N, C-alpha and C positions, 0 to 999 in steps of 0.2 A: 098495403096500398098493391095492387095486383099489378103485374108487369107491362098490360099492357095498358095500364092506368098511368104508370110512370111514362112507357114510350109514347105515348098521346100528350102527355103534359112538355115530353122534351120537342117534339112538332110541334105542338100550338105554341111553342117559346120560338124554335127555329122559323114561323111563320110569321110570327110576331117581330121578331130582330129583323126579317130579311124586309117586314112593310115600313117599318121605322125607319131602317135604310134608305131606303126608297121614298119615304116621304122627305126624308133627312128631318126627322124627330129621333133626338137622339134617348127622351125618355122613354120611348117605343120601344126603341131598340135596347137599351138598358133594362128594361122588364122582359122582354124577350128574352136575355139570357139569363138573365133569375131564373125563370119558369124553366129553361131545359135544366139550369147547376138544380133546381129543388127536384125534379123527375130524376135525376142522376143519382139525386142523395137517395131519393126515396128507394131505386134499384141497389143501388149499394146497401140500404137499410135492408129489404127485402131478401138480400143475398147473403148479409151476415145472417140474419136468424134462421135462414136454410141449414147454412152448414153451422152453425151454435147446436140446431135439433138437430141433426144427424151427428153428431159426437157426441149428442146424453146431456149439453148442459142445461 
């Protein structure tokens, strides 16, 4: 996944979390947090792959 896509996923999650909080919808709030974490995980995975590529592994 590209960095832009992972950042977009994180932003979508933040928006969903905020909407859930505003609507007092704990389920939506949790889904938003989950999407943020998934986006962060993808970003970390991509960075690790880039470092591995640079080191020749």
